[in-house]
Backbone bond lengths (Angstrom), bond angles and torsions (degrees), N, CA, C in turn:
res aa  C-N    CA-C-N  psi(-1)  N-CA   C-N-CA  omega(-1)  CA-C   N-CA-C  phi
1 X - - - 1.475 - - 1.521 109.37 -
2 X 1.341 117.34 127.06 1.453 120.63 179.00 1.512 110.93 -71.81
3 X 1.311 116.08 153.95 1.460 120.06 175.33 1.509 109.24 -65.99
4 X 1.325 116.18 148.58 1.461 121.17 178.83 1.517 110.17 -58.39
5 X 1.306 116.38 130.08 1.462 120.09 176.89 1.511 113.22 94.60
6 X 1.363 117.66 -13.67 1.463 120.16 179.58 1.522 109.84 -76.49
7 X 1.333 116.63 130.28 1.459 120.46 -178.62 1.519 111.42 -77.07
8 X 1.314 114.58 147.88 1.464 122.50 176.14 1.522 109.55 -67.40
9 X 1.312 116.48 -38.91 1.466 122.24 177.52 1.523 107.68 -147.25
10 X 1.317 116.32 141.52 1.465 121.40 -178.40 1.518 110.65 -120.11
11 X 1.329 114.78 146.48 1.461 120.27 176.91 1.518 109.52 -69.60
12 X 1.317 116.43 135.32 1.457 122.20 176.46 1.520 109.03 -126.86
13 X 1.329 115.95 152.71 1.466 120.42 -176.60 1.526 111.67 -59.17
14 X 1.322 117.71 -29.34 1.469 120.22 -177.73 1.529 112.48 -66.15
15 X 1.349 116.56 -15.45 1.460 119.53 177.24 1.526 112.27 -84.65
16 X 1.322 118.01 -9.62 1.462 120.81 -177.07 1.524 110.90 -70.15
17 X 1.341 116.09 135.55 1.464 120.14 174.56 1.531 110.15 -105.07
18 X 1.348 115.87 7.74 1.463 123.65 174.69 1.531 114.04 66.27
19 X 1.313 116.01 26.76 1.461 122.55 168.92 1.527 105.55 -119.37
20 X 1.344 117.81 103.60 1.471 121.06 -170.78 1.527 114.99 -49.93
21 X 1.342 117.20 -44.10 1.460 119.66 -178.35 1.531 111.08 -61.81
22 X 1.325 117.38 -46.07 1.462 121.32 -178.41 1.529 110.55 -69.56
23 X 1.338 116.63 -40.81 1.471 119.41 178.63 1.526 111.21 -60.55
24 X 1.325 117.06 -41.04 1.464 119.93 -179.15 1.527 110.52 -65.28
25 X 1.332 116.98 -34.88 1.458 120.21 178.76 1.523 110.84 -72.66
26 X 1.326 117.48 -36.32 1.457 120.15 175.70 1.535 110.58 -62.91
27 X 1.316 116.62 -38.91 1.475 120.19 177.43 1.527 110.48 -62.73
28 X 1.330 116.19 -38.64 1.460 120.34 178.27 1.528 110.54 -63.89
29 X 1.333 117.76 -40.53 1.461 121.11 177.60 1.523 111.03 -61.60
30 X 1.316 116.66 -39.16 1.465 120.55 177.85 1.522 110.32 -67.08
31 X 1.338 116.78 -40.06 1.473 120.07 176.46 1.532 110.82 -59.30
32 X 1.326 116.68 -42.14 1.467 120.74 -179.90 1.535 110.89 -66.07
33 X 1.337 117.25 -38.11 1.466 120.20 176.27 1.523 110.75 -61.71
34 X 1.338 116.50 -39.93 1.465 120.60 177.38 1.521 111.93 -65.49
35 X 1.347 116.50 -38.79 1.465 120.09 178.68 1.525 110.78 -65.58
36 X 1.329 116.17 -41.16 1.466 120.09 177.85 1.528 110.80 -63.57
37 X 1.330 115.61 -40.83 1.462 119.34 -179.79 1.524 111.27 -64.11
38 X 1.319 116.62 -41.67 1.470 119.81 178.29 1.526 110.80 -61.75
39 X 1.332 115.53 -41.30 1.470 120.20 -176.02 1.520 112.15 -68.05
40 X 1.339 117.95 -29.97 1.466 119.02 -177.04 1.529 112.24 -93.00
41 X 1.333 118.13 7.30 1.466 121.15 177.19 1.520 111.96 -83.06
42 X 1.328 116.50 -15.43 1.461 120.03 -176.05 1.531 110.19 -125.28
43 X 1.325 115.72 137.14 1.457 120.81 -178.42 1.531 109.81 -97.62
44 X 1.329 115.12 68.61 1.458 120.55 178.68 1.524 108.88 -127.61
45 X 1.330 116.11 161.27 1.469 120.18 179.42 1.524 110.45 -61.91
46 X 1.335 116.43 -40.36 1.474 120.60 -179.38 1.523 110.94 -64.60
47 X 1.338 115.97 -40.78 1.466 119.70 179.69 1.519 111.15 -66.32
48 X 1.340 116.44 -39.62 1.463 119.98 179.10 1.525 111.39 -65.47
49 X 1.331 116.27 -38.39 1.462 119.30 178.12 1.524 110.49 -68.20
50 X 1.332 116.35 -38.42 1.463 120.30 176.69 1.525 110.50 -63.10
51 X 1.335 116.54 -41.40 1.460 120.59 177.72 1.520 110.28 -62.07
52 X 1.343 116.97 -43.54 1.461 121.45 179.59 1.536 110.85 -59.97
53 X 1.334 116.93 -47.02 1.467 120.97 -178.71 1.527 111.47 -65.90
54 X 1.338 115.62 -40.73 1.470 119.26 -177.59 1.516 111.67 -70.95
55 X 1.327 116.90 -36.41 1.468 118.87 -179.75 1.524 110.11 -66.35
56 X 1.333 116.98 -35.49 1.466 120.20 176.86 1.532 110.36 -67.29
57 X 1.337 115.82 -41.83 1.468 119.36 177.70 1.521 110.36 -63.01
58 X 1.328 116.64 -39.68 1.467 120.66 -178.98 1.520 111.34 -64.04
59 X 1.325 116.61 -43.43 1.467 119.98 179.65 1.519 110.35 -61.45
60 X 1.334 116.11 -45.77 1.464 120.13 -179.67 1.522 111.04 -62.75
61 X 1.348 116.25 -40.32 1.466 118.58 -177.65 1.526 111.19 -71.95
62 X 1.323 117.39 -36.10 1.464 120.40 176.22 1.531 110.01 -59.64
63 X 1.341 116.54 -44.47 1.469 120.59 178.06 1.524 110.65 -60.43
64 X 1.316 115.76 -44.26 1.473 121.32 178.95 1.527 110.77 -60.56
65 X 1.327 115.89 -48.73 1.463 120.94 -177.49 1.527 111.61 -62.72
66 X 1.336 116.39 -44.62 1.462 119.25 179.34 1.526 110.85 -63.04
67 X 1.328 116.30 -36.31 1.460 119.44 177.95 1.523 110.99 -62.17
68 X 1.332 117.00 -40.97 1.469 120.83 177.74 1.525 110.49 -61.67
69 X 1.322 116.33 -49.06 1.469 119.62 -179.20 1.526 111.42 -60.48
70 X 1.314 116.71 -41.90 1.466 120.17 -176.89 1.521 111.45 -69.73
71 X 1.330 117.31 -35.42 1.467 120.08 174.66 1.523 109.70 -63.87
72 X 1.328 116.08 -41.51 1.462 120.55 -179.98 1.524 111.14 -64.38
73 X 1.326 116.76 -43.66 1.472 120.40 179.59 1.528 111.28 -65.17
74 X 1.336 116.45 -38.47 1.464 120.36 179.36 1.522 110.29 -65.37
75 X 1.327 117.40 -44.88 1.465 121.66 -177.19 1.526 112.56 -65.50
76 X 1.340 116.09 -27.55 1.459 119.13 -176.68 1.533 112.71 -104.68
77 X 1.349 116.85 13.05 1.471 121.65 178.09 1.528 112.32 53.32
78 X 1.327 116.08 44.79 1.460 121.68 -178.90 1.526 109.81 -67.17
79 X 1.321 116.85 123.00 1.460 121.41 -172.52 1.525 113.22 -67.54
80 X 1.328 117.02 -24.31 1.463 120.06 -177.69 1.529 111.67 -100.13
81 X 1.341 116.54 22.74 1.461 121.32 -179.17 1.532 111.67 -56.70
82 X 1.323 117.66 -48.59 1.472 120.88 -175.91 1.521 111.84 -59.90
83 X 1.325 116.55 -46.20 1.464 120.41 -179.69 1.523 111.08 -67.35
84 X 1.326 116.39 -38.99 1.458 121.22 179.42 1.530 110.07 -63.31
85 X 1.332 116.35 -45.07 1.462 120.63 178.76 1.525 111.04 -63.88
86 X 1.324 116.91 -32.71 1.471 120.19 178.17 1.525 110.07 -62.22
87 X 1.331 116.62 -41.97 1.467 120.73 175.75 1.531 109.95 -58.21
88 X 1.319 116.20 -45.29 1.463 120.99 -179.98 1.526 111.31 -60.84
89 X 1.327 115.78 -48.39 1.471 120.69 -176.73 1.523 111.42 -61.31
90 X 1.331 116.54 -44.78 1.465 120.41 -179.07 1.520 111.34 -64.96
91 X 1.327 116.55 -38.64 1.462 120.55 179.00 1.520 111.09 -66.21
92 X 1.332 116.85 -46.54 1.464 120.73 179.51 1.519 110.69 -59.82
93 X 1.340 117.23 -41.77 1.461 120.03 178.94 1.523 111.15 -62.26
94 X 1.335 116.88 -42.57 1.462 120.79 178.97 1.533 110.71 -62.77
95 X 1.321 116.04 -42.67 1.469 120.03 179.26 1.526 110.60 -64.61
96 X 1.336 116.90 -46.05 1.465 120.25 -179.21 1.531 111.32 -62.45
97 X 1.322 116.64 -37.39 1.466 119.80 177.43 1.525 110.66 -62.96
98 X 1.327 116.49 -41.69 1.459 120.87 178.67 1.521 111.79 -67.10
99 X 1.337 115.72 -41.08 1.465 119.94 178.61 1.528 110.11 -63.24
100 X 1.330 116.37 -41.16 1.466 120.39 179.09 1.527 110.34 -62.28
101 X 1.333 117.13 -41.29 1.467 120.77 178.10 1.527 110.29 -62.42
102 X 1.323 116.22 -43.17 1.470 121.13 179.07 1.523 111.16 -63.10
103 X 1.327 116.80 -47.11 1.466 121.35 -177.19 1.525 111.53 -66.64
104 X 1.340 117.68 -31.84 1.458 121.35 -175.67 1.527 113.52 -95.33
105 X 1.335 116.03 7.55 1.458 120.02 176.68 1.514 114.31 72.56
106 X 1.325 118.17 19.65 1.466 121.48 178.62 1.533 109.49 -85.16
107 X 1.332 116.56 177.88 1.460 120.64 -177.63 1.529 110.22 -57.45
108 X 1.314 115.37 120.73 1.466 120.42 -177.48 1.520 107.77 -152.88
109 X 1.333 116.66 125.95 1.467 121.49 -179.88 1.525 108.04 -112.25
110 X 1.342 117.92 102.31 1.472 121.02 -174.52 1.521 114.56 -51.88
111 X 1.355 117.56 -48.29 1.464 119.68 -178.37 1.523 112.08 -60.86
112 X 1.327 115.36 -38.72 1.471 119.97 179.16 1.520 110.37 -65.25
113 X 1.344 116.81 -40.61 1.458 121.04 179.21 1.525 111.39 -64.94
114 X 1.338 116.90 -42.83 1.463 120.76 -179.31 1.523 110.58 -64.99
115 X 1.316 116.57 -38.39 1.471 119.51 177.53 1.529 110.84 -65.77
116 X 1.329 115.96 -37.84 1.466 119.91 175.82 1.533 110.08 -60.49
117 X 1.340 117.20 -45.43 1.467 120.67 177.93 1.518 111.12 -58.11
118 X 1.329 115.37 -50.35 1.475 119.91 -178.47 1.521 111.14 -58.42
119 X 1.327 116.58 -50.54 1.468 120.27 -175.28 1.527 111.55 -64.74
120 X 1.347 116.56 -39.70 1.460 119.10 -179.07 1.525 110.64 -67.33
121 X 1.340 116.37 -48.04 1.464 119.96 -176.94 1.520 110.77 -60.62
122 X 1.332 117.33 -46.97 1.463 120.15 -176.82 1.527 111.94 -68.10
123 X 1.330 117.64 -39.61 1.476 119.52 178.90 1.527 110.18 -70.61
124 X 1.339 116.98 -37.01 1.463 120.44 178.67 1.530 110.28 -63.33
125 X 1.333 116.61 -42.72 1.468 120.34 177.93 1.527 109.53 -62.78
126 X 1.337 116.06 -49.05 1.461 120.88 -172.63 1.523 113.37 -67.91
127 X 1.330 117.10 -30.71 1.464 119.59 -174.36 1.531 112.74 -105.54
128 X 1.335 116.85 -46.10 1.467 121.00 -171.89 1.528 112.08 -95.04
129 X 1.340 116.30 -50.78 1.466 119.07 -176.49 1.517 112.66 -68.63
130 X 1.333 117.10 -31.59 1.461 119.69 179.94 1.529 110.93 -61.60
131 X 1.345 116.87 -32.93 1.468 120.80 177.54 1.525 110.57 -68.22
132 X 1.350 116.02 -38.84 1.464 119.51 176.14 1.519 110.34 -63.16
133 X 1.335 117.10 -42.88 1.464 121.03 179.22 1.515 111.75 -60.35
134 X 1.330 116.36 -43.58 1.467 120.46 179.65 1.526 110.74 -63.79
135 X 1.314 116.33 -37.67 1.464 121.34 179.23 1.527 110.92 -64.03
136 X 1.336 116.73 -47.07 1.462 121.16 -179.17 1.525 110.85 -65.33
137 X 1.322 117.01 -45.29 1.466 120.93 179.28 1.517 110.65 -60.67
138 X 1.328 117.44 -39.28 1.465 121.24 178.54 1.523 111.14 -64.72
139 X 1.347 117.03 -39.41 1.468 120.38 175.75 1.522 110.64 -61.52
140 X 1.322 115.64 -42.76 1.468 119.90 179.63 1.526 111.12 -62.36
141 X 1.325 116.40 -46.63 1.465 120.91 -177.42 1.519 111.91 -62.21
142 X 1.340 116.67 -33.82 1.466 121.13 -176.76 1.529 112.67 -96.30
143 X 1.344 116.30 9.71 1.457 120.45 177.53 1.516 114.11 65.09
144 X 1.330 117.13 28.90 1.464 120.87 -176.54 1.523 113.41 -111.24
145 X 1.320 116.31 12.20 1.466 118.45 -178.35 1.517 111.26 -77.87
146 X 1.322 116.44 -16.53 1.464 120.65 176.56 1.517 112.35 66.16
147 X 1.348 115.63 -140.92 1.462 121.20 -175.66 1.524 113.26 -88.70
148 X 1.332 116.87 5.41 1.465 118.96 -176.76 1.523 109.99 -70.00
149 X 1.313 115.83 118.69 1.454 122.32 172.66 1.525 105.91 -102.40
150 X 1.310 115.53 104.74 1.464 119.85 -170.46 1.515 111.73 -56.32
151 X 1.297 117.21 -46.71 1.466 120.03 -175.94 1.526 111.71 -70.22
152 X 1.322 117.07 -55.26 1.462 120.11 -173.56 1.528 112.15 -68.74
153 X 1.326 117.46 -47.45 1.458 118.81 -175.93 1.514 112.57 -67.54
154 X 1.343 116.36 -41.17 1.454 118.28 -179.44 1.510 110.67 -62.65
155 X 1.340 117.22 -42.64 1.456 119.78 -179.54 1.514 111.34 -67.86
156 X 1.327 117.81 -37.43 1.454 119.93 -179.60 1.520 111.20 -65.83
157 X 1.330 116.88 -37.49 1.449 119.56 178.58 1.523 110.37 -63.66
158 X 1.344 115.89 -43.21 1.449 119.41 -179.80 1.517 110.70 -67.88
159 X 1.327 116.85 -25.97 1.461 120.78 179.32 1.518 113.73 -71.95
160 X 1.327 117.80 -5.91 1.459 120.26 177.00 1.525 110.89 -63.06
161 X 1.325 116.51 153.83 1.450 121.32 173.95 1.539 108.73 -63.05
162 X 1.326 115.61 141.76 1.462 120.49 -176.20 1.526 110.58 -98.17
163 X 1.330 115.41 123.32 1.464 122.65 177.01 1.526 108.04 -110.56
164 X 1.329 117.26 128.06 1.460 121.43 174.06 1.525 108.29 -105.83
165 X 1.326 116.54 117.50 1.467 121.98 179.10 1.521 109.11 -102.98
166 X 1.329 116.31 123.37 1.466 121.72 -176.47 1.530 108.86 -117.52
167 X 1.330 115.81 113.14 1.465 120.53 -177.08 1.525 107.59 -161.57
168 X 1.334 117.73 141.18 1.471 119.33 179.81 1.525 112.57 -84.35
169 X 1.334 116.64 5.37 1.463 121.20 177.08 1.531 110.03 -101.41
170 X 1.329 116.54 114.94 1.466 120.43 177.62 1.525 110.76 -60.98
171 X 1.310 116.75 -37.01 1.469 120.95 179.91 1.524 111.04 -61.85
172 X 1.344 116.31 -44.14 1.459 119.91 179.62 1.526 110.92 -64.87
173 X 1.319 117.04 -40.15 1.468 120.47 179.79 1.528 110.56 -64.74
174 X 1.327 116.38 -39.21 1.469 119.60 176.78 1.525 110.47 -64.02
175 X 1.314 117.04 -36.50 1.455 120.34 179.00 1.535 110.82 -65.59
176 X 1.326 116.26 -42.39 1.463 119.46 177.54 1.525 110.28 -57.12
177 X 1.328 116.37 -45.75 1.470 120.20 -179.12 1.523 111.54 -62.95
178 X 1.333 116.70 -39.16 1.460 119.75 -178.18 1.531 111.88 -71.81
179 X 1.331 116.89 -30.50 1.470 120.70 -179.83 1.521 111.78 -80.27
180 X 1.336 116.34 -43.40 1.463 121.51 -168.31 1.526 111.88 -97.84
181 X 1.319 116.66 52.64 1.461 120.60 -177.93 1.522 112.82 -68.52
182 X 1.327 117.45 -16.48 1.464 120.62 179.10 1.520 112.36 -81.59
183 X 1.342 117.05 -3.44 1.457 121.66 179.59 1.525 110.72 -121.03
184 X 1.321 115.61 164.47 1.461 122.04 173.19 1.523 106.33 -91.12
185 X 1.336 116.73 96.86 1.459 121.89 -172.41 1.528 110.76 -94.01
186 X 1.326 115.51 120.87 1.465 121.81 172.77 1.522 107.59 -105.16
187 X 1.318 117.04 136.59 1.461 120.34 -177.30 1.517 110.59 -116.63
188 X 1.327 115.11 152.00 1.459 120.38 -177.58 1.527 109.08 -152.76
189 X 1.338 116.41 129.49 1.467 120.71 178.80 1.525 112.04 -89.28
190 X 1.321 117.14 -15.11 1.466 121.52 -176.58 1.527 111.17 -110.99
191 X 1.332 119.05 119.50 1.470 121.17 176.84 1.524 112.73 -59.89
192 X 1.341 117.14 -34.84 1.462 119.91 179.29 1.524 111.15 -65.58
193 X 1.328 116.15 -42.24 1.464 119.49 176.61 1.524 109.95 -66.87
194 X 1.330 116.60 -36.81 1.467 120.39 179.30 1.530 111.40 -62.23
195 X 1.318 117.17 -35.23 1.470 120.22 176.87 1.525 110.90 -63.61
196 X 1.331 116.54 -39.62 1.465 119.77 176.77 1.527 110.70 -64.29
197 X 1.321 116.23 -40.00 1.463 120.08 177.93 1.523 110.04 -64.36
198 X 1.336 117.09 -38.79 1.466 121.06 179.62 1.521 111.31 -65.05
199 X 1.331 116.43 -30.94 1.466 120.67 177.89 1.520 111.64 -70.26
200 X 1.320 115.96 -34.53 1.458 120.03 -165.63 1.527 115.48 -113.79
201 X 1.326 117.57 -1.16 1.459 120.48 -179.94 1.530 110.28 -123.24
202 X 1.300 115.28 153.18 1.472 120.73 177.40 1.531 108.94 -86.02
203 X 1.314 116.59 71.38 1.465 122.24 -176.81 1.527 109.91 -79.77
204 X 1.326 116.57 136.34 1.466 121.19 -178.51 1.523 112.86 -90.74
205 X 1.337 117.24 -33.03 1.462 120.18 -179.35 1.530 109.04 -159.67
206 X 1.330 116.55 149.66 1.464 121.76 -179.35 1.523 109.84 -119.16
207 X 1.338 116.16 135.76 1.464 123.03 170.21 1.522 106.58 -104.20
208 X 1.333 117.52 123.94 1.458 120.61 -168.55 1.525 112.94 -129.88
209 X 1.328 115.68 125.41 1.461 121.09 170.94 1.529 108.49 -78.39
210 X 1.325 117.46 156.86 1.465 120.33 -179.72 1.521 113.13 -96.49
211 X 1.336 116.98 -36.32 1.462 120.97 -174.50 1.517 110.55 -99.45
212 X 1.343 115.86 96.14 1.470 121.66 179.63 1.516 109.26 -134.42
213 X 1.353 117.76 154.94 1.465 120.42 -169.63 1.528 116.78 -71.54
214 X 1.350 119.26 -48.86 1.458 118.98 -171.83 1.527 113.90 -85.53
215 X 1.330 116.31 -17.94 1.464 121.19 -179.94 1.526 107.03 -161.41
216 X 1.318 117.88 130.21 1.469 118.73 178.59 1.525 109.67 -74.98
217 X 1.328 115.67 164.34 1.457 119.95 177.47 1.515 112.05 -60.31
218 X 1.336 117.93 -39.00 1.463 121.54 178.94 1.525 110.40 -63.66
219 X 1.330 116.83 -43.09 1.471 120.87 178.19 1.525 110.61 -64.74
220 X 1.338 116.24 -38.52 1.464 120.10 176.95 1.524 110.16 -58.77
221 X 1.324 117.20 -46.03 1.467 121.29 -179.96 1.524 111.17 -60.68
222 X 1.322 116.67 -39.14 1.464 120.48 179.13 1.524 111.17 -64.37
223 X 1.320 116.71 -44.01 1.471 120.96 177.66 1.527 111.02 -66.37
224 X 1.313 116.24 -38.88 1.461 120.55 -179.41 1.529 110.67 -61.50
225 X 1.312 117.58 -40.40 1.460 121.07 177.68 1.517 110.88 -61.52
226 X 1.315 116.71 -37.04 1.460 120.94 -178.77 1.525 112.04 -67.41
227 X 1.334 116.89 -37.01 1.468 118.40 -175.52 1.520 113.12 -89.39
228 X 1.332 117.26 -20.75 1.467 118.64 -175.80 1.516 113.98 -113.73
229 X 1.339 118.37 -14.36 1.455 121.07 176.14 1.509 113.07 57.70
230 X 1.327 115.01 -135.69 1.458 119.75 -175.69 1.522 112.75 -71.98
231 X 1.333 117.05 -13.89 1.471 120.49 -179.57 1.526 110.62 -97.86
232 X 1.317 116.53 36.45 1.457 120.96 -175.47 1.524 112.37 -60.15
233 X 1.319 114.90 139.44 1.460 121.53 177.83 1.527 108.32 -71.35
234 X 1.336 118.56 134.39 1.475 120.19 177.54 1.526 111.13 -59.40
235 X 1.333 116.47 135.72 1.469 121.74 -178.83 1.524 109.59 -124.59
236 X 1.337 115.65 126.35 1.464 121.83 172.11 1.516 107.63 -106.48
237 X 1.340 116.63 122.55 1.462 120.56 176.53 1.530 109.12 -77.09
238 X 1.330 115.63 132.20 1.467 121.57 175.35 1.523 106.30 -124.95
239 X 1.334 116.91 102.23 1.461 120.34 -170.28 1.522 112.00 -143.87
240 X 1.323 114.88 151.10 1.458 120.11 174.05 1.513 111.45 -85.21
241 X 1.309 116.16 -10.43 1.464 122.46 179.85 1.526 107.97 -98.71
242 X 1.323 116.63 103.48 1.471 119.97 -171.00 1.528 113.07 -118.95
243 X 1.325 116.44 35.41 1.458 118.08 177.06 1.520 109.86 -66.64
244 X 1.317 115.73 150.59 1.466 120.36 -179.22 1.526 111.13 -58.62
245 X 1.328 116.47 -36.20 1.458 120.78 -179.88 1.525 111.62 -61.87
246 X 1.330 116.54 -44.05 1.461 120.61 179.98 1.525 112.02 -69.23
247 X 1.323 116.42 -40.00 1.466 120.36 178.68 1.528 109.71 -60.57
248 X 1.318 117.08 -45.84 1.462 121.44 179.42 1.529 111.12 -65.07
249 X 1.347 116.05 -42.26 1.461 119.92 -179.48 1.521 111.51 -62.07
250 X 1.340 116.53 -42.85 1.465 119.74 -179.61 1.527 111.22 -66.62
251 X 1.329 117.54 -39.11 1.460 120.11 178.57 1.527 111.18 -69.28
252 X 1.332 116.77 -35.17 1.468 120.04 176.50 1.526 111.83 -64.93
253 X 1.340 116.45 -25.97 1.461 120.21 179.24 1.526 112.08 -94.71
254 X 1.338 117.74 8.01 1.462 119.63 171.59 1.510 117.17 112.72
255 X 1.348 118.99 -6.11 1.470 119.79 177.33 1.523 109.74 -63.78
256 X 1.323 116.60 142.15 1.465 119.85 -175.12 1.527 113.31 -101.73
257 X 1.359 117.05 -9.86 1.472 119.02 178.61 1.521 108.64 -164.38
258 X 1.319 116.01 169.34 1.462 122.01 -175.25 1.527 108.99 -142.40
259 X 1.332 116.61 127.49 1.461 122.20 176.61 1.524 108.23 -121.06
260 X 1.318 116.55 133.86 1.464 121.59 -178.76 1.526 109.75 -92.17
261 X 1.322 116.40 131.84 1.461 121.38 173.87 1.520 109.38 -73.85
262 X 1.346 118.57 149.91 1.462 127.40 -0.30 1.527 111.93 -70.87
263 X 1.318 115.30 146.42 1.459 121.82 -172.93 1.517 111.57 -74.81
264 X 1.326 115.62 130.96 1.465 121.31 173.20 1.534 106.93 -93.34
265 X 1.342 118.21 114.87 1.466 121.39 -170.85 1.525 115.61 -50.70
266 X 1.322 117.50 -50.10 1.464 119.52 -176.07 1.522 112.05 -65.62
267 X 1.324 116.88 -35.08 1.459 120.15 177.11 1.524 110.25 -64.68
268 X 1.323 116.71 -43.53 1.462 121.25 178.69 1.526 110.54 -59.93
269 X 1.326 116.51 -47.64 1.464 120.72 -179.23 1.523 110.94 -60.67
270 X 1.335 116.99 -45.67 1.465 120.80 -178.55 1.521 112.11 -63.05
271 X 1.322 116.35 -40.75 1.466 119.65 -179.74 1.529 111.05 -66.54
272 X 1.325 117.23 -40.66 1.465 120.50 177.72 1.531 110.30 -65.30
273 X 1.325 116.82 -46.16 1.463 120.71 179.20 1.526 111.42 -57.92
274 X 1.327 116.17 -41.93 1.468 121.10 -179.13 1.530 110.70 -63.55
275 X 1.310 117.24 -45.93 1.465 120.48 -177.89 1.523 111.71 -69.03
276 X 1.328 117.71 -38.52 1.465 120.22 177.85 1.520 110.84 -66.92
277 X 1.339 116.99 -36.52 1.468 120.53 178.12 1.530 110.47 -64.62
278 X 1.325 117.11 -35.40 1.467 121.24 178.44 1.521 111.84 -66.11
279 X 1.347 116.44 -29.81 1.471 120.64 -179.03 1.525 111.91 -72.49
280 X 1.338 116.56 -29.91 1.464 121.28 -173.86 1.527 112.39 -81.35
C-alpha cells in the first residue's frame, strides 16, 4: 500500500519534448492516471463512482490531446504522421474496449488498466512523441516552421465543433472528412464503438447511417437516448434507404433531420450549420 499522497506516477524532465503546449497536456494525462489510481485503491461506492467519472474524463482528454498533436503534425508536414496516428488509433480502441467492459460489468481489473495507461503514455512520450518534438525544434532552429503558431493554432483547431460520423462505409467516412473541413470530424465504422465515444466525448452532432451490421441506426438512437437522456446529442440520419417508414421511425427515436445518399456537400453543410446554431 502506497503512503497517502504518494503519486502513482510523477512527471520528470526526461519526459519533456520541449513543446510547452504538448508537455502541459502530457502532465494532465499523468494527473488523470494518478486520479484513476487513487480511485481504484478503495472498494467503496464513492470510489467506484469517482473512477467512472475520471475514466470518462480521461478518454475525452486523450481524444483532445491526440487531436492537438495530429493538427500539429499535419500543419508541419510531419513525415511520420500516418504511423503516429496509427499508435493513437490503436490506443484509443484499447481504452474504449476497456471502458466498455467496465461499463457493462464484464471482467475488468482497474489496477491493471491504470498500469496499462501509465506504461503506454510514458513509452509513447519517450519513443514516439520525442521524435515529433525533435522535428519541431529542428524546424524552429532552421527558420522553417513558417506561420505555424503551435499554441494558438493547435488550440483553435481543437476548438472546432466536433462531428461524429458513423457509417460502415470507409468511402462515405472519407467523404465526410473531405467535405466538413470546418469541423473536427471523428469517424467510426462501428455503432457500438460510437456509443462509447458518445459517452466519453463532448460531441456536438452525429451523422448516422441506418444500415449497419452490429447495430442498426434505429437501435443506435434508442441506446443513445438511454445514455444521454434529455441532453441527447443532435443526430442527422444520412442513409440511402429513404422510405417514409424509416424516416418516421428515426425521427420518433430522436433524429432531428434526414439526408438521402448520395450526399450533396452544400446541403450537408447547411443542415449541420442550422442544427448547431439551434444549440447555441
